[in-house]
N, C-alpha and C positions, 0 to 999 in steps of 0.2 A: 504493500500500500504506500502511496506517495506521502511525503512528509506533510503536505498541506491537508490531505485527506485524513491522516492520523490525528492531526491537531483538531480538525473539525469534529471528528468522531467523539473525542473525549473533552472537548473544550468546556470549561466550567460555566455555570450560571452564577452571576453575581447578584446578590440581594443587598440593597443599601437601606440605610435608615431613612425615615420619612423626610428629615430636614437636611439630607446631604446636598452639598452644593457643587461638588467636583466629581467628575466621572472620568474613566479611562479615555485618553485622547491621543491623537497623533502628536509626535514631538515637534514636527516642523513648524506648525503655527505658534507654538510656545517659543521656539528658538528665534523665529522672526521678530518677536517682540522683546527679546532679551538683549541685554548688553553684557559683555564679558569683561571681567576685571582680573588682573594678576594679584596674588597675595603672597608673593615671595620673589627673590631676585631672579631665579630661573624663569618664573612666569613673566616678569617684566621684559627680559631679553627675548623670549619667544613671542610675546604679544607684539613687539616692534617688528619682528621678522614677518609676521603674517597679518599685518595691520589692515590691508585693503581687500582681503579675501572675504567672500560671503561666509556668514556665521556657520552654516551646516558643514561646509567644506573645511573651514578653519579648525573646527573642533577635532577632526581626525588627524590633523598635523601637529597638534600640541603634544609634546612628549611627557611633560611633567604634570603633576597633580596640583600645581600652585595657581589654580584659577577658580573663579566662581562666577555663576550667572546671576543676573538680577532681572526679574520679570517685570516688576513695577519700577519704571524709570522716570515717569513724569513727576514734577514737584507736587507735594501735597500741602502747599501753604495757602491755597485759595487766594491767590494774589488779586484776582478780579474783585473778590468780596472786599478786600482792604481798600482798593481804589474807590469803589462805590461808597464805602464807609467814610473815607477821608473827604470825598466830594460833598456828600450829604451833611457831614458834620460842619464843614465850612459854611455851606449854604444856611444850615440851621442856626449857627451862631450869628452870622451876619443878619439874618432875618429877625432873630430874637432881639438883637441889639437895636435894630431899626424900629421894631414894634413896641417893645416894652422895657428896654434897658437891661440892667444887670440881672434882674429877677428872672427874665425869660432866658437869658444866656446860661444861668446856672442850671435851669431845668434841662436845656438842650445838652449841656455838657454831661449831666448825669445820665441822660438817655443814651448819649454817644458812648460813654464808658461802659454801660451795660451791654450795648451792642458789640463793642470791641471785645468784651469778655466772652460773649457767646461765640463770636467768630474765632477767637483764639482757641477756645476749647474744642470747637469743631475741626479746626485745622491742625491742632496739636496731635502728637502721637499717643496721648493718653487714651485710656479706654472710653469709648463713647457711652458705654453702659453706666459708667460711674457719674456722668455729668448730671442727669436728672436727679439721681439720688443725692448727690452732693448739694445741688441747689435746694432740694426739698429739706435737707437737714439744716441748711443755712436759714431757710424760711422759718422752721420750727424754733431755731435758736433765737432768731429776731423776735418772734412772738413772746419768747420768755423774757428777753432783756428789755424790750421797748417799754413795758409798764413801769420800770424802775424810775424813769425820768418823771413820771407822775408823782411819785412819792418824794423825790428829791427837790422838787420845785414847789413853792407854796401856791395854793389855789384859793382864791377868794370865795368861790361858789361852793366849796366843800369845807366843812368844819374839821378840826383836828380829830375830834372824837370819831366822826363818821369815817374819816380817812384811815385812822389807825386801828379802830376797834371793829370796823365792818369790812371796809374795802381791802385792808392789808391781809387779814386772815383768808379772805376769799382768793386774793392773788397768790398767797403762799400755797394754798391747796391746789390751785390751777397750775402753779409753777412746778410743784412736785409731780403732778400728773403728766404735764408736758415734758418734764425732764426724763421721766421713765420712758414715755413713748418715744422721745427723740433718741435716747440711748438704744432702745430696742430697734428703732429704724436704722440707726447707724450700724449696729451690729449685724442686722439682717441684710442691708443693701449696700453699704459703703465699704466697711472693713473687709468683707469676704472678697471684694474685687482687688484688694491690695496685692496678694501674692501673684495673681495672674497679671496684674498691671506691671509689676516688677519684671516678670518673665517676658512680657511683651517688649519692654524697653531693651532688655538684654539681648533678645533674639533678633532685634531689628525687623521683626515681622509683626507689627502692632495690629490692633483691631482695624485701624485705618487701612493698612496694607492689605489685610485680609479682605476687606470690603472692596477695595480697588481690584484685587486679584479676581474676585467673583465677577465684577463688572467686565473685566477683560476676557475672562473665560466665557461669559455669556455672549460676548461679541464673536468669539471664535465659534461657538455653537450655532450661531446664525448662518455661518458659512459651511462649516464641517459638522454635520449633524449626526454622524455615525460614530459610535465608540470604537476604539481600536485596541487590539492586543497584539503584542509582538511575540510570535511563536518561534520556538527553537527546538529542534529534535536532535537528540544525541543517542548513540548506540554504544553500549559498554558491555564488557564481559568481566565477571568477578572471578575470584580465585577458585570457586567451585564450578567454573565453566557455565554459569547461568548467563543467559543473554538478557540484557536490560535495554529497554527503550525508554528514554526519559523525555517527556513532553513538557516543556517549560512555557508558561504563559506570563509574559511580562506586561505590567500595567503602569502607565505613567499618568500622574495627576498634577494639575497646575499648582495646587496649594494644599498644604496640610493645616487645617484650622481646628485641630483637636481641642485646643483650649477654649476657643470661641464657641464651637459647636456643641461640646459635651462636657464642659468643665474638666477637660483633660489636661495633659501636660504641655507638650511642645507645639510650637508654631514655626512653620518654615515654608518658603517657596519651593516648589518642585517636590515630587514624592514618587519613588519607585517601589512597587510591590510585585509579588510573584506567587503563582500557584503552579505546582508541578505534579503531573500524574506519572507514576512509575509503573511500567509494564515489565513483568518478570516472565521470561520465556513466552512472550506475546500475550500474557494474561495480566489484567490490572491487579496491582499489588497494594499500592498505597497512594495517598494524596498528601503532598507537603505544602504547608501554608507559611508564607512570610509574615512575621509579627515583630515589628519594632527592631529590625536589624538581626533578629534571631529567627526562630521558626517553630512549627509544631507539625506533628504527623498524625494521620488518621488512616487506619486500615481500610481498604476498599470496601470490605463487607459492611462496615458500620457507617460509611459516608452517606449522607442524605443525597439522593439522586433525583433529578427531574423525571417526571412521568409525562407521557404523551396524552392526547385527548382521550384515548381508550384506556388510560390508566396503566399502560405498560411501562415498566421501569426502563429508562434510557441509560446511556453511558456518560451522561453529563452530571458531574458532581455539583452540588449546590453549595456556594460559598457565601458566608455572611460577612459583609465588609463593615468594619467598625466606623462609626460616625466620626468624621473629621480626620482620624488617624489613618484610615484605610488599611489597617491590619486585617488579616483574613482569618476567619474562624469557620469551624465545621458545623456549627449549630447556632441557632439564635440564642443569645444570652447577654446579660449585663454583668460585666466583671468588675468587682469592687475589691481590688487587691493591689498594693504597691509592688508586689513581686512580679506582676505581669510586665513591668517595664522597669528598666534599670536606669533611673535618673542620676544626674550628678549630685554632688553634696548640697549645692545651693537649692536645687529643685527639691531634694528630700527635706531640707530645712523648711522651705516654704510650704510643702505639703503638711508637715507636722504642725507648723504654726497655724495653718488654716484650720486643721482639725481642732487644735487647742482653743482657738477663738470660738468655734462653734460649740465646743464642750462647755466653756465658761458661759456662753450666752444661754445655753439650755439650763445651766444650774441657777442662773439669776433671772431666768425668763419669768415675766409676770404671769404667763400662761402655765398654770399648775399642771394641766394635762400633758403639755409638751415636756415639762421637766420630769414628770413621773415616767413618761415613755423612755427618756434618756437614762434615768437611773435604773429602770427595769432592764434595759438593754445591757448596761454595764454589769448588773447583777447576774443576768443569765449567761453572758459571755465570759464572765470572770476575767476581764481583760485588765492588764496593767495600763492605766490611762497614760502613762509616760512612754509607752511603746509606740513605734512608728505607725503600726497598723491598728491602734487602739480605737480609732474613730470610724472605721469602715462599716460597723454594724449599726451605728446610731442613726435613728430616723425620727423625723417628726411628720406631722400630718400634712403640712403645707408643701414642703420641699422634698418629701419622701426620704431622701438621703441627706444627712446633715453635712457631710464632708463634701467640699467642692472638687477636690483633687485627690486622685485621678479617677476617672470612670471610663470604661471601654464599653460602648453600647453597640453591639452587633445585633440589631433588632430585626432587620430584614423587612420592615413594614413600609418601605418606600419603593423607589424605582427598582425594577427587576430587569436584568440585562442578560441576553443569551437565548437559548432554546426556549420557545414559547409552547407550553403544553398545558396540562391541568395544574395551574399554579396554586390552587387553593389547598392542595394536599401538602404543601411545604409549610412548615411551622414558622411562625413569627412571634415577636413580642411587641408590645406597644411602647413606642418612644415616650409618649406622654406619661407613662407610669414612672419614668425616671427623670424626666426633664420638666422644667417649668414651661408653661404653654408658650411663652414668648420665644423659647428656643425650639421646642418641638414643632411649632407652627410657623417658623420663619420662612421668608420667601425663598424659593429655589427656582432654578432654570434647568430643565432636564433635556437630554437628547431626544429628538423626535423619533429617531430610529432605535429600535430595541434589539436588533441583531448585530453581531460582531462584524467588523471589518478586520480581516486577518492579514498580517504582514509578517513574512518570514524573515528571520535574521540570518538565514543561510543564503548567500554570504553576508557578512556583517557590514552594515552601512557605516559611513564615516563617523557619525555621532556616537556609535558604540565605543569607539576608541578614545573618546574624551575621558580623561582621568580626574578632572576637577569636580567641583560641586555643582549640582543642578539648582541651586538657590543661593541666597546671600550667605556669606560666611559670618557667623555670629561670634560674640565673645565667649560663648559656651558651645562646646562640641555638640551637645544634645539639641541645641536650638539652631544649628546650621542646616543649610540645604543638604540633601543626601548625595552620595556618589551615584554614578550610573549603574545599570544592571550588571556590568562586567567587573567593576573595580571595587576594592575595599575603600574605606574612607582614608584620604591622605593623612598621614601623621604630621605633627609639627616639624617644619623644616625638612621634610622628607621629599626628595625628588622622585625616586622610584615608588611606584604604587603596585601593590599586589592584586592579583585577581581574586574575586570572591570564590569561596570554596564551593558554593552552590552553582557557580558558572563553570569552573575548570575541573572540579572533582565532585560531580553530583552524587556518586556512590558513597563518598566519604561523608557528605552532608546527610544522606539517608542514614548511614550507620550512626552518626552523631545524634540525630534526632531519635532514632530507635533506642539508643542507650539512655537518653534522658527520659523517654516515655515509660521505662520499666521501673 
């Protein structure tokens, strides 16, 4: 059987979460919008050598891994808005002075400053989600402070007795109530955004960049509406003379918005994932799934497979793609464990801090029921609350899971890509059971075509030889763009880059995952 026919026979069905924004795409439209930058001396020399060549051809001629791509290159400072703000402010001040003198000018300046603050917040790299919450918190605080001026300044129309014996006690009671509600609001809506906002800044893939990436990807979908996988077929023989055929399906995504989409960990431009079907002596043996730079294995007998209209089982494994991160799983599930992903020290610290904040909030929560739920969970689990994974079981009734970081949501309740059969027989879970409605119901743009476009990597195109990163290089390794399907991540100051084990030694990768599964 020809390679393309083999790939088509076993090609996977991908099931995405309801609010997924990015789907497997061709690399060429992505590269057309990218700029390439060197991040080392060897990269600088090579970039000068191939300066005027087209991007796709240039990538194959770069020998070192000291490069990275940047997908979003336009400035995000909303300069037009600032020009309009300046012009309207000048007109307003001049008009106010002409009509009413200083009194009107002061009002115009105040309005202008508020408008400048709003523009700055929208144009800045901070999380957009924190802006309304921060403004609401400031409004509550202003309500608490404003009446103080009433008691500090003498009033002719109110006697001292009424002011201090009646109005002051009423104000103190209202102040106490508003203070508790404000603190509750800040703990619920402002502080939990802190860890993610810090990671956004360090990753150089902020919420603003994620939104712009979605817009750019939506434009690509208008032109190229069919999802793509890059197929690769290898034939190997092991020490026992078994014949192996390895079918690799490589998927490229324009952006990984795990943190924004599902309260996950990392954010970065570009994302390479893979599913591999292993045939042993021409019979399907296992399916291997890429997951956060590592992988998992599922025996063929236990893999969920698509069925046709007559409910006959096909040879197409069903793969559940995690929301935002695009890690691949063999069944629908929501995974709440820090062990699923190996973050750096700073990410682990932020994860633990985030859980501790929620833990303290529940202990001091005015809602007795929520507090009792938390205490009961800790009792049942008998967890040391100082441990890193202490908070993953704690739930409340509004947010379901108290801890924001991390969560892997492979729900399968959204877009379905691949062989179209009797899809109702495949299991799913509801995203809305684990995410707030604002996240589970966010706007998405999906491919109009639900069948695969197949591209063979035999022979390898030029872009496969590119050894650098497919996204911006970050201050933290975990927050940088990924390497390509063939290469390992470049190490610091390293010119030579090694091939991935799953690319060059697929049987070794199989043995490694089988050993971990026992």
